[in-house]
VEXKOL-854442 format. One line per 3 residues: number of its first residue (from 1); their letters; for each residue x, y, z of N, C-alpha, C, O. Coordinates in steps of 0.2 Angstrom, whole numbers, m for minus. Layout:
<pts>
NUM = a = X/Y/Z/X/Y/Z/X/Y/Z/X/Y/Z  ...
</pts>
This chain:
<pts>
1 = mpp = m244/m148/m257/m238/m153/m251/m240/m158/m253/m245/m159/m256  m235/m162/m252/m234/m170/m252/m237/m172/m248/m237/m169/m243  m241/m181/m250/m241/m182/m244/m238/m183/m237/m241/m182/m231
4 = evr = m231/m186/m239/m227/m189/m234/m225/m181/m229/m225/m181/m223  m223/m175/m233/m221/m170/m229/m228/m165/m225/m227/m160/m222  m235/m168/m226/m241/m166/m224/m239/m170/m216/m238/m166/m211
7 = egl = m240/m176/m216/m238/m181/m210/m235/m180/m206/m237/m180/m201  m226/m176/m209/m222/m177/m205/m223/m168/m202/m221/m166/m196  m226/m164/m207/m227/m159/m203/m235/m158/m195/m235/m154/m191
10 = rkw = m237/m161/m196/m244/m165/m194/m243/m166/m188/m246/m165/m183  m235/m170/m188/m234/m174/m183/m231/m171/m178/m229/m173/m173  m230/m166/m180/m224/m160/m178/m231/m156/m172/m229/m156/m166
13 = fre = m234/m154/m174/m239/m147/m174/m244/m149/m171/m246/m144/m167  m248/m155/m170/m254/m158/m163/m251/m163/m162/m254/m168/m163  m245/m163/m158/m242/m168/m156/m247/m165/m149/m249/m168/m144
16 = yaa = m246/m155/m150/m250/m154/m140/m256/m150/m144/m255/m150/m150  m261/m148/m140/m266/m141/m143/m261/m135/m141/m258/m136/m135  m260/m129/m144/m259/m126/m143/m265/m120/m139/m270/m118/m141
19 = wls = m263/m118/m133/m270/m113/m129/m266/m107/m128/m263/m107/m123  m266/m101/m131/m262/m94/m130/m266/m89/m126/m271/m88/m130  m266/m86/m122/m271/m82/m115/m270/m77/m115/m265/m77/m112
22 = sdp = m272/m72/m117/m268/m65/m113/m273/m64/m106/m279/m62/m108  m272/m64/m98/m276/m64/m91/m278/m55/m95/m275/m50/m98  m285/m56/m92/m290/m51/m91/m286/m46/m87/m283/m46/m81
25 = mal = m285/m41/m91/m284/m30/m88/m276/m34/m89/m273/m36/m83  m271/m36/m97/m264/m37/m95/m262/m31/m98/m265/m29/m103  m257/m27/m95/m255/m20/m95/m249/m18/m98/m245/m23/m96
28 = rdy = m246/m15/m100/m238/m13/m103/m239/m5/m100/m241/m1/m104  m236/m3/m93/m232/5/m95/m224/6/m95/m219/3/m94  m223/13/m98/m217/15/m98/m218/20/m94/m223/22/m95
31 = gke = m214/22/m90/m211/27/m87/m216/27/m81/m219/22/m79  m215/34/m77/m218/33/m71/m222/42/m70/m218/46/m69  m229/43/m69/m232/46/m64/m233/51/m71/m236/49/m76
34 = qnl = m230/58/m71/m234/62/m77/m231/62/m83/m232/65/m88  m226/56/m81/m223/54/m87/m224/47/m91/m220/46/m95  m229/44/m90/m231/36/m90/m236/37/m96/m241/41/m96
37 = tra = m233/31/m100/m239/30/m107/m239/20/m106/m235/15/m108  m245/20/m104/m250/13/m104/m250/11/m113/m254/12/m117  m245/8/m114/m243/3/m123/m250/m1/m122/m253/m2/m127
40 = ldg = m252/m5/m117/m257/m11/m119/m263/m9/m110/m260/m8/m105  m267/m7/m110/m272/m7/m107/m278/m9/m105/m283/m5/m104  m277/m16/m104/m283/m20/m103/m283/m26/m106/m287/m30/m105
43 = isf = m279/m28/m111/m280/m33/m118/m281/m39/m113/m277/m40/m108  m285/m42/m114/m289/m50/m115/m290/m50/m121/m292/m45/m125  m288/m60/m123/m289/m63/m127/m287/m72/m128/m283/m74/m125
46 = qvm = m292/m75/m133/m287/m80/m130/m283/m83/m139/m283/m80/m144  m281/m86/m138/m278/m89/m148/m278/m97/m146/m274/m100/m143  m283/m99/m149/m284/m106/m150/m281/m111/m154/m278/m108/m159
49 = pge = m281/m120/m154/m275/m124/m158/m279/m120/m165/m284/m117/m168  m272/m122/m166/m272/m122/m176/m277/m117/m177/m281/m118/m181  m277/m110/m172/m278/m104/m177/m272/m100/m181/m266/m100/m180
52 = flg = m274/m97/m186/m269/m91/m190/m275/m83/m185/m281/m80/m187  m271/m81/m180/m273/m75/m177/m269/m69/m181/m264/m69/m178  m270/m63/m186/m268/m58/m184/m269/m51/m180/m275/m49/m180
55 = img = m262/m47/m176/m265/m44/m174/m263/m34/m177/m258/m31/m178  m268/m32/m177/m266/m25/m182/m267/m18/m178/m268/m18/m172  m266/m14/m182/m266/m7/m180/m261/m3/m182/m255/m5/m183
58 = ssg = m263/4/m181/m259/9/m183/m251/9/m178/m251/8/m172  m245/12/m181/m239/14/m179/m241/15/m172/m245/19/m172  m239/12/m165/m238/13/m157/m245/12/m156/m248/16/m152
61 = sgk = m247/8/m158/m255/4/m155/m254/m2/m150/m258/m6/m148  m248/m1/m148/m246/m8/m144/m243/m14/m146/m239/m18/m143  m248/m16/m154/m248/m24/m154/m242/m28/m156/m243/m33/m159
64 = stl = m234/m23/m156/m228/m27/m153/m227/m26/m146/m227/m28/m141  m226/m22/m148/m229/m20/m137/m232/m31/m134/m229/m35/m130  m237/m31/m137/m241/m35/m136/m237/m43/m135/m238/m47/m131
67 = lnc = m232/m42/m141/m231/m50/m149/m224/m49/m141/m222/m55/m139  m222/m45/m139/m217/m43/m136/m218/m48/m128/m217/m54/m127  m221/m45/m124/m224/m46/m118/m226/m57/m121/m220/m58/m123
70 = iat = m228/m60/m121/m230/m65/m126/m223/m68/m127/m221/m70/m121  m218/m68/m133/m214/m69/m133/m208/m68/m130/m202/m69/m132  m211/m66/m120/m208/m66/m116/m200/m60/m117/m195/m60/m113
73 = via = m200/m55/m123/m194/m49/m121/m197/m46/m117/m193/m45/m112  m201/m43/m116/m202/m39/m111/m208/m41/m106/m211/m46/m107  m210/m38/m101/m216/m43/m94/m222/m38/m93/m221/m33/m91
76 = ptg = m227/m40/m94/m231/m32/m94/m230/m32/m87/m227/m35/m84  m234/m27/m84/m234/m22/m80/m238/m25/m77/m236/m26/m71  m244/m28/m78/m251/m32/m74/m253/m38/m77/m252/m38/m83
79 = gav = m255/m41/m76/m261/m49/m78/m254/m54/m81/m249/m55/m79  m256/m55/m86/m251/m62/m86/m256/m65/m93/m261/m65/m96  m248/m68/m93/m248/m72/m102/m248/m80/m100/m244/m82/m96
82 = alh = m252/m83/m104/m255/m90/m101/m253/m94/m105/m255/m91/m110  m250/m99/m108/m251/m105/m114/m252/m111/m107/m250/m110/m101  m256/m117/m111/m259/m124/m105/m259/m123/m99/m256/m127/m95
85 = dkc = m264/m114/m97/m265/m113/m91/m257/m110/m85/m257/m108/m79  m251/m114/m93/m247/m108/m87/m242/m103/m87/m238/m101/m91  m244/m100/m82/m243/m92/m81/m235/m90/m87/m230/m88/m84
88 = itt = m234/m91/m91/m225/m89/m93/m224/m83/m91/m218/m83/m89  m226/m78/m89/m221/m70/m85/m222/m75/m77/m225/m72/m73  m220/m79/m76/m217/m81/m66/m212/m86/m68/m210/m90/m63
91 = lhg = m208/m87/m77/m208/m93/m77/m195/m90/m76/m192/m85/m78  m194/m92/m75/m186/m93/m76/m183/m99/m78/m186/m104/m79  m175/m98/m77/m169/m102/m78/m171/m106/m84/m175/m104/m89
94 = kal = m169/m110/m83/m172/m118/m87/m179/m120/m89/m180/m124/m94  m184/m116/m87/m190/m117/m89/m194/m111/m92/m199/m110/m94  m187/m107/m93/m188/m98/m99/m186/m101/m102/m189/m105/m105
97 = ady = m177/m102/m102/m176/m108/m111/m182/m111/m112/m185/m109/m117  m183/m115/m109/m186/m120/m113/m191/m118/m116/m192/m121/m121  m196/m112/m115/m203/m110/m116/m199/m107/m122/m199/m110/m128
100 = rgk = m196/m100/m122/m194/m98/m128/m187/m103/m133/m181/m100/m134  m187/m108/m134/m185/m111/m138/m186/m116/m141/m183/m118/m146  m191/m121/m137/m196/m126/m140/m205/m124/m141/m208/m127/m145
103 = eig = m206/m119/m136/m215/m116/m135/m219/m113/m140/m225/m113/m142  m212/m111/m142/m214/m101/m148/m208/m102/m154/m202/m103/m153  m210/m102/m159/m206/m102/m163/m205/m93/m168/m209/m92/m173
106 = ylf = m201/m87/m166/m201/m83/m169/m200/m81/m176/m196/m83/m179  m204/m78/m179/m203/m76/m187/m200/m68/m186/m204/m64/m188  m194/m64/m184/m190/m57/m188/m194/m54/m193/m195/m58/m197
109 = qsf = m197/m46/m195/m197/m46/m199/m188/m43/m203/m186/m40/m208  m185/m45/m199/m176/m43/m203/m173/m47/m203/m167/m47/m204  m177/m55/m201/m175/m62/m203/m169/m61/m197/m167/m66/m196
112 = eli = m165/m56/m194/m159/m58/m191/m152/m66/m189/m150/m70/m184  m153/m65/m194/m150/m75/m196/m143/m73/m196/m142/m67/m197  m137/m78/m193/m131/m77/m195/m130/m76/m198/m133/m78/m203
115 = dnl = m125/m71/m200/m122/m68/m207/m115/m74/m210/m114/m75/m216  m111/m78/m204/m105/m82/m204/m109/m91/m205/m105/m96/m206  m115/m91/m204/m119/m98/m205/m121/m97/m211/m124/m92/m213
118 = tgr = m120/m104/m214/m125/m106/m220/m134/m104/m219/m138/m101/m215  m134/m108/m223/m143/m108/m226/m144/m115/m220/m146/m114/m214  m142/m118/m222/m143/m127/m217/m141/m123/m211/m146/m122/m207
121 = eni = m134/m119/m207/m134/m121/m203/m138/m116/m198/m138/m118/m192  m140/m110/m199/m143/m107/m198/m151/m110/m197/m155/m106/m194  m152/m113/m198/m159/m116/m196/m157/m124/m192/m159/m127/m188
124 = llp = m151/m125/m195/m153/m131/m190/m149/m130/m182/m149/m135/m177  m148/m124/m182/m142/m120/m176/m148/m122/m168/m145/m124/m163  m157/m120/m167/m160/m121/m164/m160/m131/m160/m162/m133/m154
127 = lal = m159/m135/m164/m159/m143/m165/m153/m143/m160/m153/m147/m155  m146/m140/m162/m141/m142/m158/m144/m139/m152/m146/m143/m148  m143/m133/m149/m146/m130/m145/m148/m133/m139/m146/m132/m134
130 = hgv = m153/m139/m142/m158/m142/m139/m156/m150/m138/m159/m154/m135  m152/m153/m142/m149/m158/m142/m152/m164/m148/m153/m170/m146  m153/m162/m151/m159/m165/m158/m153/m167/m159/m147/m164/m161
133 = seg = m158/m177/m158/m149/m180/m163/m148/m177/m171/m152/m173/m174  m141/m180/m172/m141/m177/m183/m146/m180/m184/m151/m176/m184  m148/m190/m186/m153/m192/m188/m159/m188/m189/m162/m186/m194
136 = esr = m161/m187/m184/m166/m182/m182/m170/m174/m186/m176/m172/m188  m163/m172/m185/m163/m167/m188/m163/m165/m194/m165/m160/m196  m158/m172/m199/m158/m170/m206/m163/m174/m208/m163/m176/m214
139 = erl = m169/m176/m205/m177/m178/m209/m179/m170/m208/m179/m166/m213  m181/m167/m201/m182/m160/m200/m182/m157/m206/m186/m156/m211  m175/m155/m206/m175/m152/m208/m175/m153/m219/m173/m149/m223
142 = tkl = m176/m157/m220/m177/m163/m227/m185/m158/m228/m186/m153/m231  m189/m162/m225/m196/m160/m224/m196/m152/m227/m198/m150/m233  m194/m148/m218/m196/m142/m218/m189/m137/m225/m188/m131/m223
145 = ady = m186/m139/m229/m185/m135/m234/m187/m136/m241/m188/m132/m246  m188/m143/m240/m193/m146/m247/m197/m142/m248/m199/m140/m254  m201/m139/m241/m209/m137/m240/m208/m128/m243/m213/m125/m244
148 = lev = m202/m127/m243/m201/m122/m240/m198/m120/m247/m198/m114/m248  m197/m123/m250/m193/m121/m256/m186/m117/m256/m185/m111/m257  m181/m122/m253/m174/m118/m250/m170/m122/m252/m164/m120/m252
151 = tdv = m172/m127/m254/m166/m135/m255/m160/m130/m258/m154/m131/m257  m160/m126/m261/m155/m127/m269/m151/m117/m265/m146/m114/m267  m154/m116/m259/m148/m111/m254/m147/m114/m247/m147/m110/m243
154 = ldk = m145/m120/m245/m146/m123/m240/m137/m121/m239/m135/m118/m234  m134/m122/m243/m127/m118/m243/m125/m112/m245/m120/m111/m248  m130/m107/m243/m126/m101/m245/m126/m99/m240/m129/m101/m235
157 = fpa = m122/m92/m239/m124/m85/m234/m127/m82/m236/m128/m80/m242  m130/m80/m230/m135/m74/m231/m133/m69/m236/m137/m65/m239  m129/m70/m237/m129/m62/m240/m128/m64/m248/m127/m61/m253
160 = qms = m129/m71/m247/m128/m73/m258/m138/m75/m257/m140/m77/m262  m140/m75/m254/m150/m73/m254/m152/m67/m255/m151/m62/m252  m156/m70/m259/m162/m63/m259/m166/m64/m256/m169/m69/m256
163 = ggq = m168/m58/m251/m174/m55/m246/m179/m62/m244/m180/m64/m239  m183/m65/m251/m189/m70/m251/m184/m77/m251/m186/m82/m254  m178/m78/m249/m176/m82/m248/m173/m84/m242/m172/m89/m239
166 = kqr = m170/m78/m239/m167/m77/m232/m174/m78/m226/m174/m81/m220  m180/m73/m232/m186/m76/m224/m187/m82/m226/m192/m84/m222  m187/m86/m228/m191/m94/m231/m183/m96/m223/m183/m97/m217
169 = iaa = m181/m96/m225/m175/m96/m221/m175/m97/m215/m174/m102/m212  m177/m91/m212/m177/m89/m203/m186/m94/m204/m188/m96/m199  m190/m94/m210/m194/m98/m209/m196/m102/m205/m200/m103/m201
172 = ara = m189/m107/m209/m189/m115/m207/m187/m115/m202/m188/m121/m199  m181/m108/m198/m178/m109/m190/m183/m107/m189/m186/m113/m190  m187/m104/m187/m194/m103/m182/m197/m110/m181/m198/m112/m175
175 = lil = m199/m114/m188/m202/m118/m188/m197/m129/m184/m200/m134/m183  m193/m128/m185/m188/m134/m182/m190/m138/m177/m192/m144/m177  m190/m134/m170/m193/m137/m165/m200/m138/m163/m203/m139/m158
178 = gpe = m203/m138/m170/m211/m138/m169/m216/m135/m165/m221/m136/m162  m209/m128/m164/m216/m124/m159/m223/m125/m157/m226/m130/m161  m227/m122/m154/m232/m126/m148/m234/m120/m154/m235/m123/m160
181 = ivl = m234/m112/m154/m238/m109/m159/m230/m103/m161/m224/m102/m158  m233/m99/m168/m226/m96/m172/m229/m92/m170/m235/m91/m171  m224/m85/m167/m227/m78/m167/m222/m75/m171/m216/m77/m171
184 = ade = m224/m68/m177/m223/m66/m183/m225/m62/m183/m231/m61/m182  m217/m57/m183/m219/m49/m181/m216/m45/m188/m211/m43/m190  m222/m45/m191/m222/m41/m199/m217/m46/m201/m211/m44/m201
187 = ptg = m220/m51/m204/m215/m55/m208/m214/m53/m215/m208/m54/m218  m219/m52/m216/m218/m48/m225/m214/m41/m226/m215/m38/m231  m210/m38/m221/m211/m31/m217/m205/m30/m223/m205/m24/m225
190 = ald = m201/m33/m227/m194/m31/m231/m194/m35/m234/m189/m36/m237  m202/m39/m237/m203/m41/m244/m203/m37/m248/m201/m32/m248  m205/m40/m255/m209/m36/m263/m214/m39/m259/m215/m42/m254
193 = skn = m220/m37/m267/m225/m39/m265/m227/m49/m269/m231/m53/m267  m221/m51/m273/m222/m57/m276/m218/m62/m269/m220/m67/m268  m212/m60/m266/m212/m64/m258/m215/m65/m254/m215/m70/m251
196 = ars = m219/m58/m254/m222/m57/m249/m228/m62/m249/m232/m64/m245  m228/m62/m255/m237/m68/m257/m234/m75/m257/m237/m80/m255  m226/m76/m259/m225/m82/m258/m224/m85/m251/m226/m91/m249
199 = lme = m221/m80/m247/m222/m82/m237/m231/m86/m234/m233/m91/m231  m234/m78/m237/m242/m79/m234/m245/m88/m236/m246/m93/m233  m244/m85/m243/m244/m93/m245/m242/m102/m241/m244/m107/m241
202 = kls = m236/m100/m238/m230/m105/m239/m234/m106/m228/m233/m110/m224  m237/m101/m226/m238/m100/m219/m243/m102/m218/m243/m106/m213  m251/m98/m224/m254/m102/m224/m257/m109/m226/m262/m112/m225
205 = gln = m252/m112/m230/m253/m120/m230/m252/m123/m223/m256/m127/m220  m244/m121/m219/m243/m123/m214/m248/m124/m207/m247/m128/m202  m255/m120/m209/m259/m122/m205/m265/m122/m203/m269/m122/m198
208 = ada = m267/m124/m212/m269/m126/m216/m270/m135/m216/m275/m138/m216  m263/m138/m217/m263/m144/m219/m259/m148/m213/m258/m154/m211  m255/m141/m209/m251/m146/m203/m256/m144/m194/m255/m147/m189
211 = gtt = m259/m138/m194/m262/m135/m188/m256/m130/m183/m254/m129/m177  m257/m131/m190/m247/m122/m187/m252/m118/m185/m257/m116/m189  m251/m117/m176/m255/m111/m172/m250/m106/m174/m244/m107/m172
214 = ilm = m252/m99/m178/m250/m93/m177/m253/m91/m178/m259/m92/m180  m246/m84/m174/m251/m75/m173/m244/m73/m173/m239/m74/m171  m248/m69/m178/m244/m66/m183/m246/m56/m181/m252/m56/m179
217 = vth = m242/m49/m182/m241/m42/m181/m242/m41/m190/m238/m43/m195  m245/m38/m190/m242/m36/m197/m247/m27/m198/m251/m26/m194  m245/m24/m201/m246/m17/m206/m249/m18/m211/m254/m14/m211
220 = dcn = m249/m25/m216/m252/m24/m221/m257/m30/m223/m256/m36/m222  m264/m26/m228/m269/m28/m227/m268/m36/m232/m272/m40/m232  m264/m36/m236/m264/m42/m238/m260/m46/m235/m265/m50/m235
223 = aas = m257/m48/m232/m255/m52/m227/m259/m54/m221/m258/m60/m218  m265/m49/m219/m269/m49/m213/m276/m55/m216/m278/m58/m212  m278/m56/m223/m281/m58/m227/m280/m67/m227/m284/m71/m227
226 = yck = m273/m68/m227/m271/m75/m225/m275/m77/m218/m277/m83/m216  m276/m72/m216/m277/m75/m206/m285/m77/m208/m289/m74/m213  m287/m82/m204/m294/m83/m200/m299/m81/m195/m305/m82/m195
229 = ril = m295/m76/m189/m296/m69/m187/m292/m65/m188/m287/m66/m191  m293/m59/m186/m289/m52/m184/m292/m46/m179/m297/m43/m180  m289/m46/m173/m288/m42/m169/m285/m33/m171/m280/m32/m175
232 = fiq = m289/m30/m169/m287/m25/m171/m287/m18/m163/m291/m16/m158  m279/m16/m165/m276/m12/m159/m278/m6/m159/m277/m4/m165  m279/m2/m155/m280/7/m155/m280/8/m148/m283/6/m144
235 = dgv = m272/14/m147/m270/16/m142/m271/10/m137/m273/12/m131  m269/3/m136/m265/m1/m129/m275/m7/m129/m276/m12/m126  m280/m4/m132/m286/m6/m131/m289/m10/m138/m289/m6/m143
238 = lfh = m293/m18/m138/m293/m22/m143/m301/m13/m144/m304/m9/m140  m298/m15/m152/m302/m8/m154/m307/m15/m159/m308/m19/m154  m309/m18/m165/m313/m23/m165/m308/m28/m167/m302/m27/m166
241 = elr = m314/m34/m172/m311/m41/m171/m317/m41/m179/m322/m38/m181  m312/m47/m181/m315/m47/m188/m313/m56/m189/m307/m58/m188  m319/m61/m191/m317/m67/m191/m318/m70/m199/m324/m70/m201
244 = rdv = m316/m72/m202/m315/m73/m210/m322/m79/m211/m321/m85/m208  m329/m77/m214/m329/m84/m215/m330/m88/m220/m333/m87/m226  m326/m94/m217/m327/m99/m219/m330/m104/m224/m335/m105/m222
247 = pde = m328/m107/m227/m328/m105/m234/m333/m102/m239/m332/m102/m245  m338/m99/m237/m341/m94/m240/m338/m89/m242/m341/m86/m247  m333/m85/m239/m332/m77/m239/m324/m79/m243/m320/m84/m242
250 = tqq = m323/m76/m246/m315/m74/m251/m310/m73/m248/m310/m69/m244  m305/m75/m250/m298/m70/m247/m300/m64/m248/m301/m59/m244  m302/m63/m256/m303/m55/m258/m309/m50/m252/m308/m44/m249
253 = efy = m313/m53/m252/m318/m52/m249/m316/m50/m243/m315/m44/m243  m315/m52/m237/m310/m53/m234/m306/m46/m232/m307/m43/m227  m301/m45/m237/m297/m41/m238/m301/m35/m237/m299/m30/m234
256 = gri = m306/m36/m241/m312/m29/m241/m314/m26/m236/m314/m20/m236  m316/m29/m230/m316/m31/m225/m310/m25/m218/m311/m21/m213  m304/m28/m221/m299/m26/m219/m299/m20/m217/m299/m17/m212
259 = lav = m299/m19/m226/m297/m11/m224/m303/m8/m225/m301/m3/m228  m308/m8/m224/m313/m4/m220/m312/m3/m214/m312/3/m213  m311/m10/m209/m307/m6/m202/m301/m4/m203/m302/2/m206
262 = maq = m298/m4/m204/m292/0/m205/m293/9/m205/m292/14/m202  m295/8/m211/m300/15/m214/m305/18/m206/m310/22/m206  m303/16/m202/m309/16/m197/m306/19/m190/m308/22/m185
265 = lgg = m302/17/m193/m294/16/m186/m291/22/m186/m287/25/m182  m294/24/m192/m289/34/m194/m285/34/m198/m285/39/m201  m279/29/m201/m276/30/m205/m276/28/m212/m272/28/m216
268 = gsa = m283/27/m211/m283/21/m220/m279/19/m224/m277/13/m223  m276/23/m230/m273/18/m235/m262/20/m233/m257/20/m237  m264/22/m227/m259/24/m227/m254/18/m219/m248/17/m217
271 = nvl = m259/17/m216/m258/9/m211/m255/4/m217/m251/0/m215  m256/3/m223/m256/m2/m228/m251/m2/m232/m251/0/m238  m245/m7/m229/m236/m5/m232/m234/m10/m236/m229/m11/m239
</pts>
């Protein structure tokens, strides 16, 4: 990464220290009485500033529900989610809009680009909504587009882009406001292995060089091997935790440990997408 790009990214992402926490006994229920399903059952954890945390588990384990609670797409039935000791589950109106728009960036598996906007317009849309000046918007766009290698597709529409290009445009949009934490929901799920590896290298680089805090839900053990810590969820509860022994443990060795835990979860290789 060029020094000037690295310094620009550091300025955005290290201006604030992200500290996300799930309050003890965070719950999320669906249905009532005999039809009650508890998707989250007493989840409690913290995400520290500059961390790259992965959430893994089999389908139906509760990992996407957890991410949606943090993103305020849904509210937990019990407990709370806090950022900087501020309970986000009690936010309303402008405070909630500011949290969704400025404090978190969301990276979707299915890109969620607006089809009739160019790549440039998709990336700049959050800045326009939050009143960022044209000059600052142009500067932020240039730095992110250069780093994510999407300069050549900025004036193309999503239908004219490959899957990898769409996801990198989506990543730029998620990062353009300098959020305190990036939430990534299966970001490699719709990509081939080459584009998946390229995206993960970019996210890992942002985490290492700019201190970007990332919370990623994934089935993909290869993608998870880029994380520094992984929480495994089973039936709505924390099943296991892995920490990569940096710098002594290689990414390949960490990948092997991830595979072993996924096998213990009961799905084995079926959990690797």
